[in-house]
C-alpha positions in Angstrom: 15.4 -6.5 4.3 12.5 -5.9 1.8 12.6 -2.3 0.6 10.2 0.0 -1.1 10.6 3.6 -2.2 6.9 4.5 -2.3 4.3 4.0 0.5 0.5 4.0 -0.1 -1.8 4.3 2.9 -5.3 3.2 2.0 -8.2 4.6 3.9 -11.8 3.5 4.2 -12.7 1.4 1.1 -9.1 0.9 0.0 -7.8 -2.2 1.8 -5.8 -3.9 -1.0 -3.9 -3.0 -4.1 -4.5 -5.9 -6.6 -2.2 -4.3 -9.2 1.0 -5.0 -7.2 3.0 -7.9 -8.5 5.8 -10.0 -6.9 4.2 -9.3 -3.5 5.8 -10.0 -0.2 3.8 -9.5 3.0 5.7 -8.3 6.1 5.0 -6.8 9.4 8.0 -4.8 10.7 8.5 -4.5 14.5 8.8 -0.9 15.7 9.5 0.8 19.0 5.9 2.0 18.8 4.2 -1.4 18.5 2.7 -3.1 15.5 1.4 -1.3 12.4 -2.3 -1.5 11.5 -1.8 -4.6 9.5 0.6 -6.6 7.3 2.4 -4.4 4.7 2.2 -5.7 1.2 5.4 -4.8 -0.7 5.3 -5.4 -4.5 6.1 -3.8 -7.8 4.0 -1.3 -9.7 5.2 0.5 -12.8 8.7 -1.0 -12.1 8.9 0.6 -8.7 8.7 -1.2 -5.3 5.6 0.0 -3.5 4.6 -0.7 0.1 0.8 -0.8 0.7 -0.7 -0.4 4.2 -4.4 -0.4 5.0 -4.8 2.4 7.6 -7.7 0.8 9.5 -6.5 -2.8 9.0 -8.1 -5.4 6.9 -11.8 -5.6 7.9 -11.6 -2.0 9.2 -10.6 -2.8 12.8 -9.2 0.5 14.0 -11.2 3.6 14.6 -9.5 6.9 13.6 -8.3 7.5 17.2 -7.0 3.9 17.6 -4.9 3.8 14.4 -1.3 3.1 15.5 0.1 5.9 13.4 3.5 6.1 15.0 4.0 2.4 14.2 2.6 2.8 10.7 5.0 5.6 9.7 8.0 4.1 11.4 7.4 0.8 9.7 7.2 2.4 6.3 10.4 4.4 7.0 12.1 1.1 8.0 11.3 -0.3 4.6 13.1 2.7 2.9 9.9 4.6 2.0 10.6 8.1 0.8 7.2 9.1 -0.5 3.8 8.4 1.0 0.5 8.8 -0.9 -2.4 8.8 1.6 -5.9 8.1 0.3 -8.7 9.2 2.6 -12.5 9.8 2.7 -13.6 13.4 3.5 -16.7 15.4 3.7 -17.0 18.6 1.6 -17.4 21.9 3.4 -17.8 23.9 0.1 -20.5 23.8 -2.6 -18.0 23.6 -5.4 -16.5 20.4 -4.0 -19.1 17.9 -5.0 -19.4 14.3 -3.8 -17.1 12.1 -5.9 -14.7 15.0 -6.5 -11.1 14.6 -5.4 -9.1 17.2 -3.5 -5.4 17.6 -3.0 -5.3 19.8 0.1 -2.4 22.0 1.1 -3.3 23.0 4.6 -4.5 21.4 7.8 -6.5 22.4 11.0 -6.0 20.0 13.9 -9.1 19.4 15.9 -8.0 16.0 17.3 -7.6 15.5 21.1 -6.4 12.0 21.9 -3.6 11.0 19.6 0.2 10.7 19.8 1.4 13.5 17.6 5.2 13.1 17.7 8.0 10.5 17.7 9.9 12.7 20.1 10.0 13.0 23.9 11.7 10.7 26.5 14.7 12.9 26.6 14.9 14.3 23.1 13.2 17.4 21.8 12.7 18.3 18.1 10.8 21.3 16.7 10.1 20.5 13.1 8.7 23.1 10.6 5.2 22.4 9.6 4.0 25.6 7.9 3.4 23.6 4.7 2.0 20.3 6.1 1.7 18.5 2.7 4.7 18.0 0.4 4.3 20.5 -2.4 6.2 18.3 -4.9 4.1 15.2 -4.3 0.8 17.2 -4.1 1.6 18.7 -7.6 2.3 15.2 -8.9 -1.0 13.9 -7.6 -2.9 16.8 -9.1 -1.3 16.3 -12.6 -2.0 12.5 -12.3 -5.6 13.1 -11.4 -6.1 15.4 -14.4 -4.5 12.8 -16.6 -7.0 10.2 -15.4 -9.8 12.6 -16.2 -11.5 13.0 -12.8 -12.8 16.3 -11.3 -10.0 17.4 -8.9 -9.3 20.5 -6.8 -5.8 21.7 -6.1 -5.3 23.2 -2.6 -7.7 23.7 0.3 -7.8 23.3 4.0 -8.5 19.9 5.5 -10.0 20.0 9.1 -9.1 16.9 11.0 -11.7 16.0 13.6 -11.3 13.4 16.4 -14.3 11.2 15.5 -15.6 8.6 15.4 -18.9 10.5 15.5 -19.6 12.9 12.6 -19.9 16.7 13.1 -22.8 18.6 14.6 -24.4 21.2 12.3 -22.9 23.9 14.4 -19.4 22.5 14.1 -19.8 22.1 10.3 -21.0 25.7 10.0 -18.0 26.9 12.1 -15.5 25.1 9.9 -17.2 26.6 6.8 -16.9 30.1 8.4 -13.1 29.4 8.7 -12.9 28.8 4.9 -12.1 25.2 5.3 -12.6 22.9 2.3 -13.0 19.4 3.6 -13.3 17.5 6.8 -11.9 14.1 7.7 -10.5 12.0 10.6 -7.1 10.7 9.5 -4.7 13.2 8.0 -3.3 13.9 11.4 -1.1 12.9 13.0 0.0 11.1 9.8 1.2 14.2 8.1 3.1 15.4 11.3 4.8 12.0 11.8 5.7 11.7 8.1 7.4 15.1 8.3 9.3 14.1 11.4 10.4 11.0 9.6 11.6 13.1 6.6 9.1 11.4 4.3 7.3 13.3 1.5 3.6 13.1 2.3 0.5 14.1 0.4 -3.2 13.3 0.6 -5.6 12.2 -2.2 -8.9 13.2 -0.4 -12.0 11.6 -1.8 -15.2 13.7 -1.2 -18.1 11.4 -0.3 -20.7 13.8 1.0 -21.5 17.4 2.1 -21.0 16.6 5.8 -24.1 17.9 7.6 -24.3 21.6 6.5 -26.0 21.3 3.1 -29.7 21.9 3.4 -30.6 20.1 0.1 -28.5 17.0 0.8 -29.0 14.3 3.4 -26.5 14.4 6.4 -23.5 12.1 6.0 -24.0 8.4 6.8 -21.6 5.5 6.7 -23.7 4.0 3.8 -23.2 7.2 1.8 -19.5 7.2 2.4 -19.0 3.5 1.4 -21.2 3.9 -1.7 -19.3 6.9 -3.0 -15.9 5.6 -2.0 -16.5 2.4 -4.0 -16.9 4.6 -7.1 -13.6 6.4 -6.4 -11.4 3.5 -5.5 -10.6 2.6 -9.1 -9.8 6.2 -9.9 -7.6 6.4 -6.9 -5.6 3.4 -8.0 -5.2 4.9 -11.5 -4.0 8.1 -10.1 -1.5 6.3 -7.9 -0.2 4.4 -10.9 0.2 7.6 -12.9 1.8 9.5 -10.0 4.5 6.8 -9.4 5.8 7.3 -12.9 6.2 11.0 -12.3 8.2 10.9 -9.0 11.7 12.5 -9.2 14.7 10.3 -8.7 16.4 12.6 -6.2 15.3 13.8 -2.7 12.5 16.0 -4.1 12.3 18.9 -1.7 13.0 20.0 1.9 10.7 17.3 3.4 13.7 15.0 3.1 15.8 17.1 5.5 13.1 18.3 7.9 15.1 17.2 11.0 18.4 18.8 10.0 18.2 21.8 12.3 15.2 20.7 14.4 16.7 18.6 17.2 17.5 21.0 20.0 18.6 18.5 22.7 22.3 18.1 23.2 23.4 14.7 21.9 25.3 13.8 25.1 22.2 14.1 27.3 19.8 12.0 25.1 19.2 8.7 26.9 20.8 5.7 25.2 17.5 3.9 25.0 15.8 6.8 23.2 18.8 7.1 20.8 18.5 3.5 20.0 14.7 3.6 19.5 14.9 6.6 17.2 18.2 5.7 15.4 16.3 5.2 12.2 15.0 8.8 12.3 17.9 10.7 14.0 20.9 8.5 13.3 22.4 10.8 10.7 22.2 13.9 13.0 22.8 12.4 16.5 25.7 10.1 17.2 
């Protein structure tokens, strides 16, 4: 089986990683269907990296349609321990300018129509999610961004909306009144599923616009997002390269044992089919 320690999930504008060498393309089968696209596994800075385009090559999946369970499960099956997510966001604060980068540390979930957990079908797990992004990986991304020399903000709250339409002005003003920093469509359920899979997960959020609240700027459009993302793709790749060199060799932090005391269902009553489907996730805790 091809293995990789690092996973990179590319958002809008980041569909390939040309810097990978010795690349193998694979599409793991999962109990949750197929991932968004073929996963490219190659070497970067001497480390095996698995790259997955979140929306598929050619941008085929809307935020609601992304097969997130399959994506995270597939990366876990390759041995991935760390996931760097790259995503486009709109700024909800004056000081976060278009083309700035943000390493958020909190989330507000405004999604409605997405599968949010691997569990159910006879097994219940309540996983801690107070700190939704891995603090170790977030710190590494922040230091890597500073090394690259881009304008970056450490911390902040990311509002995850359902999409695919953008916000109304009233919604944008509401989120600003909550003190939220950025708004996007893809950090959830990715972050929740990565935590359930005991994978360190953090987001490199690329600010492309001021959403629709800023009176002196045009409301967000797809053209605006694509134009500004194109300018940030090269920086994102440089940050990823720098971050990979900084990752610790060990388990990193408590993300790697998130399920240890979270499964509340008695092992003997978990259906055999569910045990089999989730063996990759729960096998070390449930026999």
